[in-house]
N, C-alpha and C positions, 0 to 999 in steps of 0.2 A: 754584895747583892748579885744575883744572877744577871749576867750581861744582857740576856734577852729582856728581862724586866727593867733593867737599868736604862736601856736605850728607849724603851717605850715610855717610861716615866719621865725621862729627860725631854721627850717630845710632847709632853702633856700640854704645855703652854702653846706650842706650835699648833697642836690639834685644835685648841680652843680658838686660836686666831684664824685658822682655816675655816672653822664653822662660822665664826663671826663675819669674816669676809664674804663667805658664800651667802650669808643671810642679809648682807648689805648694812651691817652694823658699823658704827664708828667707834674709835677708841674712847674710853672713858677718862682720858687724860688730855692734856694740851698737846701731846705729841701727835704727829701725823702717823698714818699707817706705815709710811716708809721708815720713819724713825723707830717705830715699834718693831718692825721687821728686823732692822739692824740689831736692836737690843736682844731680840730672841736668838739670833744667830750667835752673838757674842756670849750670851748666857749658856747656850747649848755647848759651845766649844769649851768654855770654862768648866762646865760640869763634867764633860768627858775627860778633860785634862786632870781634874781633881780625882777622878776615879781610875786613873792609870792607863787610859787609852793612849796609843802611840800617836805621833804627829801625822803619820800616814792615815791612820784610822780617823782621826779628828778631821783632817782635810776632806777625806772621802765622804764622811757622814754629813759634815756641815755644807759641803757642796750640794749634796742631795737635798738637804733642807732648803738651801737657797733656791734650787730648781723648783721645788714644790711651792714655796711662798711666791716666787716670781710668777709662776703659772697661774696660781689662784688669784693673786692680786690683779694681774693684768686682765684676767677674765671678768672680774667682778667690780673692780673700782671704777669710778667715773670722775670726770672733771679734773680739778687740780690734783686730787689724790693720785689719780692714774697717771697724770702727766709727770708728777714728781717721781713716781716709781719707774715709769718708762724711761725717764731721763737717765736714771742710774739704777738698774736692776741690782738685786743683792749679789748675784753672781759676779757682776762687774765690780761692785764695791769691795767685795772680799777676795775675789780671785782673778780680777781683770780678764774675765772669760765671758764669751758669748755662746749662744746656741746650746744652753744647758739641756733643753728639751731633747736634743739629739745626743749630746755628749753623755748624759746620765744613762740613757737607754743603751748606748754602746758599752758603758761600764758595767751595767747590769748583765748584759749578754756575755761580755767577756769574762766576768766573774763566774758565771755559770758554766764556763768551759773548763774551769780548774777542777782537778781531782779532789783537792783539799782546800777549798776557798776559805777566806777569813770569815768566820761565822758572825763576828760582830758587824762587819760591813754588810753581810748578807741580811742580817736582822734589820739593820738600818734601812737598807734599800727596800726590803719588804714592807716595813712600816711606812715609808714614804709613798710607796704605791698604794697601800691601804688607805692612806690619808687623802688620796685623790690625784697624785701626780700621774700624768699620762704621757707627756712629751709627744713623741711621734706615734704613740699608740692611741692618740686622741680619737681617731675614727675607727679603731679596731679593738673593741673590748676583749675579744677572744685572745688577741695577741698579748694584751696586758695580763689577762688571767693566766696565760701560758707561762709568763715569766714570774708571776707570783707563785705558781706551782713549783717552778724550777728552784726559786730561792727557798721555798719551804722545805725542800728535800735536804737542805744542809743544816736545818735547825732541829733542836731537840723536840721530840714528839710529846705533846701533852698527855697526861694520864687519861684525859677524857676530852671529847670534842662536842661541839654543838651541831646537831644535824637538823636540817630544815625538812619539814614534811610538806605534803602537797597543799595543806591548808594554810601555809605560811607561818606555822609555829615551829619552835625549836625545842629539841629534847637533848639532854646530855647523855652521851653514850661512851662506853669505853672503847679501846682500840679495836676490839672485835666487832664493834657495832651493836653491842647489847645495851639496851636502855638501862640506865642505872636505877637501882631499886627506889630511890627517893628523888627521881628526876622530876623536873617541873617543866612546864611549857609556858611560852609567852609569845605574844604577837609583837614583832618588831615595830610595827606602826604605832601600837599603843605605848611601847617603851619610849619611842621618840617623842610622842605627844606629851607624855608625863615629864620627861626631862626638859622639854621646852617650857612647859608650864612652871616647873620648879625654877628654871632660870629666870623667867619673866617675873615671877613673884619675888624672887630674891633681889632682882634688879630694882623693882619698885620700892621694896622695903629699904634697901640701901640708899636709894635716891631720896626717899622721904627722910631718912635719918640725916643725910648730909644737908638737905635743904633746911631742916630744923636747926641743925648745928650752925649753919651759916647765918640763919636769922637771929639766933641767940648772940652770935658774935657781933653782928651789925647793930644790935639794939643796946649793947653794953657801952 
C-alpha cells in the first residue's frame, strides 16, 4: 500500500476518536477515554511495525498521535475523564515526555529544513495537523497553515485536487487548474450534516439491536 494512504488509514480510528471527543461523546465500552486513547496508540504503533516502518518512524509518528490526542482530550473532556487524562497524558505514558505542543511544532519545523526529509514522517505530521493539532500555533491559524503547506511540498502531488469556489462549493480539477469533464460540486456543510445524520441513525440502530439482544438474554 502507498505509504501516504497507509498512514491515513492507520489514523482512521484516531480521527473518529478526535471527532467524538470534540462532540462530547463517550466511549461505547466500559473503558474510559484515557484507556481508549492508550489502545489507539498501541494499535497505531503495531500497524506501522507490521508494515515495515522503522523504529524511528514509529516513534516520531506515534509521538505526534499522542500530542494530538492529548490536546483534543484536555480541550474537550470534563470531570473525572479529564482528571484521569491530565494525571497521565499519553505523551507521558508512552514517551515520558512533556510539552508535546511545543516539541512537535519544533520537530515539524526542523523536518521542513531538510533537503530530503522522511516523507513518511512528513505525511504523518501533515495528517496530525489536518486532524486538529495546533500546539503553539493555537492562536495563529496562518502559522499552522504555513507549516501544512511546507509539509505538503514533500509529498506526492495528487492527479487532481478539490478547489473551493466563492459560494462554498468544491470542484475537482487537474494540476493545471482545469475543471475535470465530469466533475461534481458539493457543499461541505451539507456533507457534514449528512455524515452526522448517518452516524446518529447507525448508532440508534446498533443500540436498539444490543438492547433487544440483552433483553432476550435476561428473559431466558
